[in-house]
VEXVEX-475661 format. One line per field, with one value per residue: y, x, z of N, C-alpha, C in turn. Coordinates in nm, 2 decimals. Example, Ala and Ser with C-alpha at 12.3 -4.5 7.8 and 13.67 -1.06 7.14 Angstrom:
2
n_c2 c(-0.57,-0.22)
n_c1 c(1.32,1.28)
n_c3 c(0.78,0.71)
ca_c2 c(-0.45,-0.11)
ca_c1 c(1.23,1.37)
ca_c3 c(0.78,0.71)
c_c2 c(-0.33,0.00)
c_c1 c(1.32,1.29)
c_c3 c(0.78,0.79)
This chain:
190
n_c2 c(-0.12,0.21,0.52,0.85,1.17,1.31,1.17,0.99,1.20,1.11,0.96,0.96,0.99,1.14,1.41,1.64,1.74,2.00,2.20,2.35,2.37,2.18,2.02,1.95,2.13,1.98,1.74,1.47,1.41,1.65,1.76,1.59,1.38,1.37,1.61,1.87,1.95,1.72,1.56,1.35,1.46,1.51,1.42,1.25,1.06,0.96,0.84,0.64,0.47,0.39,0.24,0.04,-0.22,-0.54,-0.85,-1.06,-1.14,-1.33,-1.53,-1.63,-1.44,-1.22,-1.31,-1.32,-1.05,-0.92,-1.04,-0.94,-0.67,-0.68,-0.76,-0.54,-0.34,-0.44,-0.42,-0.15,-0.10,-0.02,0.08,-0.05,-0.14,-0.38,-0.44,-0.64,-0.65,-0.81,-0.80,-0.75,-0.91,-0.98,-1.07,-1.07,-0.98,-0.80,-0.70,-0.51,-0.47,-0.20,-0.09,-0.01,-0.07,0.14,0.17,-0.04,0.06,0.28,0.16,0.04,0.28,0.41,0.22,0.21,0.45,0.39,0.18,0.33,0.54,0.42,0.47,0.56,0.63,0.84,0.98,1.06,1.23,1.42,1.52,1.67,1.86,1.99,2.13,2.33,2.27,2.03,1.67,1.60,1.84,1.87,1.63,1.52,1.29,1.07,1.13,0.95,0.71,0.72,0.79,1.00,0.97,0.91,0.57,0.36,0.16,0.10,-0.23,-0.31,-0.49,-0.60,-0.56,-0.59,-0.40,-0.22,-0.43,-0.46,-0.37,-0.26,-0.18,0.03,0.14,0.36,0.52,0.86,1.00,1.03,0.86,0.61,0.57,0.56,0.33,0.13,0.16,0.11,-0.16,-0.27,-0.20,-0.36,-0.62,-0.64,-0.60,-0.36)
n_c1 c(0.08,0.07,0.17,0.06,0.23,0.11,-0.09,-0.41,-0.69,-0.91,-0.82,-0.77,-0.52,-0.36,-0.25,-0.01,0.04,0.10,-0.06,-0.33,-0.24,-0.21,-0.42,-0.77,-0.96,-1.12,-1.00,-0.92,-0.66,-0.54,-0.66,-0.68,-0.94,-0.92,-0.81,-0.56,-0.44,-0.43,-0.25,0.04,0.35,0.68,0.86,0.69,0.64,0.89,0.94,0.75,0.86,1.09,0.98,0.82,0.94,1.04,1.12,1.19,1.12,0.91,0.77,0.53,0.48,0.43,0.20,0.02,0.02,-0.07,-0.33,-0.44,-0.45,-0.63,-0.86,-0.90,-0.94,-1.18,-1.36,-1.39,-1.49,-1.32,-1.20,-0.95,-0.62,-0.37,-0.03,0.25,0.59,0.91,1.25,1.26,1.05,0.71,0.51,0.26,-0.07,-0.37,-0.68,-0.94,-1.30,-1.41,-1.15,-0.91,-0.73,-0.55,-0.47,-0.29,-0.08,-0.01,0.07,0.31,0.45,0.47,0.60,0.85,0.96,1.00,1.18,1.40,1.46,1.45,1.26,0.92,0.68,0.51,0.66,0.88,0.77,0.67,0.90,1.01,0.80,0.83,1.05,0.96,0.90,0.81,0.81,0.77,0.86,1.12,1.27,1.39,1.32,1.14,0.80,0.62,0.72,0.79,0.63,0.58,0.37,0.14,0.12,0.29,0.50,0.81,0.94,1.11,1.37,1.51,1.85,1.90,1.79,1.60,1.40,1.19,0.85,0.53,0.22,-0.05,-0.32,-0.57,-0.72,-0.73,-0.40,-0.30,-0.48,-0.43,-0.17,-0.22,-0.37,-0.20,-0.01,-0.17,-0.22,0.04,0.10,-0.08,-0.01,0.26,0.21,0.25)
n_c3 c(0.00,-0.10,0.04,0.09,0.14,0.35,0.61,0.58,0.62,0.77,0.98,1.33,1.43,1.26,1.27,1.38,1.73,1.74,1.64,1.44,1.18,0.97,1.02,1.09,1.33,1.49,1.52,1.73,1.80,1.83,2.05,2.31,2.46,2.74,2.80,2.77,3.00,3.15,3.04,3.06,3.20,3.07,3.27,3.42,3.22,3.17,3.42,3.42,3.23,3.36,3.57,3.46,3.38,3.26,3.42,3.26,2.92,2.73,2.46,2.55,2.74,2.57,2.44,2.67,2.76,2.53,2.51,2.75,2.69,2.48,2.62,2.80,2.61,2.48,2.70,2.70,2.46,2.27,1.95,1.85,1.72,1.81,1.87,1.93,1.95,1.93,1.92,1.64,1.54,1.50,1.76,1.86,1.74,1.71,1.59,1.67,1.65,1.46,1.43,1.17,0.86,0.85,1.12,1.16,1.01,1.15,1.39,1.31,1.24,1.49,1.64,1.52,1.61,1.88,1.86,1.74,1.92,2.17,2.36,2.47,2.22,2.28,2.47,2.33,2.13,2.32,2.43,2.21,2.18,2.43,2.38,2.22,1.96,1.70,1.66,1.39,1.26,1.34,1.37,1.14,1.03,0.81,0.81,0.71,0.78,1.05,1.36,1.62,1.81,2.08,2.21,2.16,2.35,2.51,2.54,2.80,2.95,3.25,3.29,3.02,2.86,2.61,2.43,2.26,2.17,2.27,2.13,2.07,1.86,1.76,1.92,2.05,2.10,2.37,2.50,2.38,2.47,2.75,2.77,2.71,2.91,3.14,3.10,3.11,3.38,3.52,3.43,3.52,3.78,3.92)
ca_c2 c(0.00,0.33,0.62,0.99,1.24,1.33,1.06,1.02,1.30,1.04,0.89,1.05,1.01,1.19,1.54,1.67,1.81,2.14,2.30,2.32,2.41,2.08,1.93,2.01,2.16,1.88,1.62,1.43,1.41,1.79,1.79,1.46,1.39,1.40,1.75,1.88,1.96,1.59,1.48,1.33,1.54,1.44,1.36,1.14,0.96,0.89,0.76,0.52,0.38,0.33,0.15,-0.07,-0.30,-0.68,-0.93,-1.13,-1.13,-1.45,-1.54,-1.65,-1.31,-1.14,-1.35,-1.28,-0.91,-0.89,-1.08,-0.85,-0.55,-0.71,-0.76,-0.40,-0.27,-0.49,-0.37,-0.01,-0.10,0.07,0.04,-0.04,-0.25,-0.40,-0.51,-0.66,-0.69,-0.84,-0.83,-0.74,-1.01,-0.96,-1.18,-1.06,-0.88,-0.81,-0.59,-0.51,-0.41,-0.05,-0.05,-0.01,-0.10,0.25,0.15,-0.12,0.15,0.37,0.07,0.03,0.41,0.44,0.12,0.25,0.55,0.32,0.11,0.42,0.62,0.34,0.54,0.55,0.72,0.96,1.05,1.12,1.35,1.52,1.59,1.77,1.97,2.06,2.22,2.43,2.22,1.90,1.56,1.61,1.95,1.87,1.50,1.50,1.16,1.07,1.11,0.83,0.59,0.74,0.88,1.02,0.99,0.81,0.44,0.26,0.17,0.00,-0.35,-0.30,-0.60,-0.58,-0.59,-0.61,-0.28,-0.23,-0.55,-0.47,-0.27,-0.29,-0.07,0.04,0.25,0.38,0.62,0.98,0.95,1.01,0.74,0.49,0.56,0.52,0.20,0.04,0.17,0.04,-0.31,-0.30,-0.20,-0.48,-0.73,-0.64,-0.58,-0.24)
ca_c1 c(0.00,0.16,0.11,0.09,0.31,0.02,-0.18,-0.55,-0.76,-1.01,-0.75,-0.76,-0.38,-0.28,-0.20,0.08,-0.02,0.15,-0.16,-0.42,-0.18,-0.24,-0.53,-0.89,-0.96,-1.20,-0.92,-0.89,-0.52,-0.50,-0.72,-0.73,-1.06,-0.88,-0.77,-0.41,-0.39,-0.41,-0.15,0.15,0.47,0.80,0.91,0.60,0.66,1.02,0.92,0.68,0.95,1.18,0.90,0.75,1.04,1.01,1.24,1.23,1.00,0.90,0.66,0.41,0.45,0.37,0.06,-0.06,0.01,-0.16,-0.46,-0.49,-0.48,-0.76,-0.97,-0.92,-1.00,-1.32,-1.44,-1.42,-1.54,-1.22,-1.17,-0.80,-0.54,-0.27,0.08,0.37,0.71,1.03,1.37,1.22,0.95,0.58,0.47,0.11,-0.14,-0.51,-0.76,-1.08,-1.41,-1.39,-1.02,-0.90,-0.60,-0.46,-0.42,-0.17,0.03,0.02,0.14,0.44,0.52,0.50,0.69,0.98,1.01,1.05,1.31,1.50,1.49,1.45,1.16,0.78,0.65,0.46,0.77,0.96,0.69,0.66,1.03,1.01,0.70,0.89,1.16,0.89,0.89,0.74,0.89,0.76,0.94,1.26,1.35,1.46,1.28,1.02,0.68,0.55,0.78,0.80,0.53,0.60,0.23,0.13,0.06,0.39,0.58,0.92,0.94,1.24,1.40,1.62,1.99,1.91,1.75,1.48,1.41,1.07,0.75,0.39,0.16,-0.20,-0.36,-0.71,-0.77,-0.64,-0.27,-0.29,-0.56,-0.36,-0.06,-0.27,-0.42,-0.08,0.05,-0.26,-0.20,0.17,0.09,-0.16,0.07,0.37,0.17,0.31)
ca_c3 c(0.00,-0.10,0.13,0.05,0.24,0.47,0.64,0.55,0.72,0.85,1.09,1.44,1.47,1.15,1.28,1.50,1.83,1.74,1.60,1.33,1.05,0.87,1.07,1.13,1.47,1.56,1.53,1.86,1.82,1.87,2.18,2.37,2.54,2.88,2.81,2.77,3.14,3.21,2.96,3.14,3.17,3.03,3.39,3.44,3.12,3.20,3.54,3.38,3.17,3.47,3.66,3.38,3.32,3.28,3.46,3.14,2.82,2.64,2.37,2.64,2.80,2.47,2.43,2.79,2.76,2.42,2.55,2.85,2.61,2.41,2.72,2.84,2.49,2.46,2.80,2.67,2.32,2.20,1.82,1.84,1.68,1.91,1.82,2.02,1.87,2.00,1.83,1.49,1.51,1.56,1.84,1.88,1.67,1.72,1.53,1.72,1.57,1.45,1.38,1.03,0.82,0.89,1.25,1.15,0.96,1.27,1.48,1.25,1.25,1.63,1.69,1.47,1.70,2.00,1.82,1.71,2.04,2.30,2.45,2.42,2.11,2.34,2.54,2.22,2.09,2.43,2.44,2.11,2.22,2.54,2.32,2.14,1.82,1.69,1.60,1.24,1.21,1.38,1.38,1.02,0.99,0.73,0.89,0.66,0.84,1.19,1.42,1.76,1.87,2.19,2.19,2.16,2.47,2.50,2.63,2.86,3.03,3.34,3.25,2.88,2.79,2.53,2.34,2.18,2.19,2.27,2.06,2.05,1.77,1.73,2.01,2.06,2.14,2.51,2.54,2.33,2.57,2.88,2.77,2.71,3.05,3.23,3.08,3.17,3.53,3.56,3.39,3.60,3.92,3.98)
c_c2 c(0.12,0.44,0.76,1.05,1.27,1.21,1.09,1.11,1.23,0.97,0.99,1.07,1.08,1.33,1.56,1.75,1.96,2.24,2.26,2.35,2.31,1.99,2.01,2.02,2.05,1.75,1.59,1.43,1.54,1.82,1.66,1.48,1.42,1.54,1.76,1.89,1.83,1.50,1.47,1.42,1.45,1.36,1.24,1.02,0.88,0.80,0.63,0.42,0.31,0.22,0.03,-0.15,-0.45,-0.75,-1.01,-1.11,-1.24,-1.44,-1.55,-1.52,-1.21,-1.18,-1.31,-1.13,-0.87,-0.92,-0.99,-0.72,-0.57,-0.70,-0.62,-0.32,-0.31,-0.43,-0.22,0.01,-0.01,0.01,0.04,-0.16,-0.26,-0.48,-0.52,-0.72,-0.72,-0.88,-0.84,-0.84,-0.97,-1.08,-1.18,-0.95,-0.91,-0.68,-0.60,-0.44,-0.26,-0.01,-0.07,-0.05,0.01,0.23,0.06,-0.04,0.23,0.28,0.07,0.16,0.44,0.35,0.16,0.36,0.49,0.25,0.21,0.50,0.54,0.40,0.53,0.66,0.85,1.04,1.12,1.24,1.46,1.59,1.70,1.89,2.05,2.16,2.32,2.39,2.09,1.80,1.58,1.72,1.93,1.74,1.47,1.35,1.16,1.04,0.99,0.70,0.60,0.83,0.88,1.05,0.88,0.68,0.33,0.27,0.06,-0.12,-0.35,-0.42,-0.57,-0.64,-0.62,-0.49,-0.30,-0.34,-0.56,-0.36,-0.33,-0.17,-0.08,0.16,0.25,0.48,0.75,0.94,0.94,0.89,0.61,0.47,0.50,0.38,0.10,0.05,0.10,-0.11,-0.35,-0.30,-0.32,-0.61,-0.75,-0.62,-0.47,-0.12)
c_c1 c(0.09,0.09,0.15,0.17,0.23,-0.07,-0.32,-0.61,-0.85,-0.95,-0.73,-0.61,-0.30,-0.22,-0.11,0.00,0.01,0.05,-0.24,-0.36,-0.22,-0.36,-0.65,-0.89,-1.04,-1.12,-0.89,-0.75,-0.47,-0.55,-0.77,-0.85,-1.03,-0.83,-0.61,-0.36,-0.37,-0.31,-0.03,0.27,0.58,0.86,0.82,0.62,0.79,1.01,0.85,0.77,1.05,1.11,0.85,0.86,1.02,1.14,1.29,1.10,1.01,0.78,0.53,0.38,0.38,0.22,-0.03,-0.08,-0.09,-0.31,-0.52,-0.53,-0.62,-0.88,-1.00,-0.99,-1.15,-1.41,-1.48,-1.48,-1.45,-1.19,-1.03,-0.74,-0.42,-0.15,0.19,0.48,0.83,1.14,1.34,1.11,0.81,0.53,0.32,0.05,-0.29,-0.57,-0.90,-1.18,-1.40,-1.25,-1.01,-0.76,-0.50,-0.40,-0.29,-0.05,0.08,0.10,0.29,0.52,0.56,0.60,0.83,1.04,1.07,1.18,1.42,1.55,1.50,1.36,1.02,0.76,0.59,0.56,0.85,0.89,0.68,0.79,1.05,0.92,0.76,0.99,1.09,0.88,0.81,0.84,0.89,0.85,1.08,1.34,1.43,1.43,1.16,0.90,0.59,0.60,0.79,0.69,0.55,0.47,0.22,0.07,0.16,0.48,0.69,0.90,1.09,1.25,1.52,1.75,2.00,1.87,1.62,1.49,1.29,0.98,0.62,0.31,0.01,-0.22,-0.51,-0.78,-0.69,-0.51,-0.25,-0.36,-0.49,-0.24,-0.11,-0.32,-0.30,-0.02,-0.04,-0.23,-0.07,0.17,0.02,-0.07,0.19,0.34,0.24,0.21)
c_c3 c(0.00,-0.02,0.07,0.17,0.37,0.49,0.61,0.66,0.81,0.98,1.21,1.48,1.36,1.17,1.40,1.60,1.82,1.70,1.48,1.19,0.94,0.91,1.11,1.28,1.55,1.58,1.67,1.89,1.87,2.01,2.24,2.46,2.69,2.90,2.82,2.91,3.21,3.14,3.06,3.10,3.12,3.15,3.43,3.34,3.14,3.32,3.51,3.32,3.26,3.55,3.59,3.30,3.36,3.34,3.35,3.04,2.72,2.55,2.44,2.70,2.70,2.45,2.54,2.79,2.65,2.45,2.66,2.78,2.54,2.51,2.77,2.73,2.47,2.57,2.77,2.53,2.24,2.06,1.79,1.77,1.78,1.84,1.92,1.94,1.97,1.90,1.68,1.45,1.57,1.63,1.87,1.80,1.69,1.66,1.58,1.63,1.58,1.41,1.23,0.99,0.85,1.03,1.25,1.10,1.07,1.37,1.44,1.27,1.39,1.68,1.64,1.56,1.83,1.97,1.80,1.84,2.17,2.41,2.39,2.31,2.17,2.41,2.43,2.17,2.19,2.45,2.33,2.14,2.33,2.49,2.23,1.99,1.82,1.63,1.45,1.19,1.23,1.38,1.26,0.97,0.90,0.81,0.83,0.72,0.99,1.24,1.57,1.83,1.97,2.15,2.18,2.27,2.46,2.59,2.68,2.95,3.12,3.28,3.10,2.80,2.71,2.43,2.24,2.21,2.20,2.23,2.05,1.95,1.75,1.81,2.00,2.13,2.29,2.56,2.50,2.43,2.70,2.88,2.78,2.85,3.15,3.22,3.13,3.32,3.58,3.54,3.49,3.75,3.99,3.99)
């Protein structure tokens, strides 16, 4: 599937948070339902990543974590797609009712940010915004390949570092991020 330079306007994850320059004002990516005042700070996002680390991560762990995410998403009737990757391999994928093929493209774009930066896609985007710019304007990376929008979180393993990612796509970026964090907290009992 070939993609144009700008993502389809119908996808709620298509516009940078920086403003309405290229996005309609009603786009939930620009104004998360929870409100910008409730968006986690860079320090809070960094603390999440220090806290949500696995002692080990196996194929069975990927299945269990993915299944937990599916359960949480179904409870909320969230129209999301979910992907878990480890060392370049997809270990889990689910597409719930209401999700679209575009969500799979977003999973890949957000996952690549985690792989490149070793941090959550939301944290990477937040760091750029904290500097008064956006990932799209300043990263020098192709936005058709990389998306620093919330929803992809590093799978960090003690004494090994980041070895993969868990990603959700289909909700406004802060909600995608929070869904992944909630699942990780439950899975890791923290």
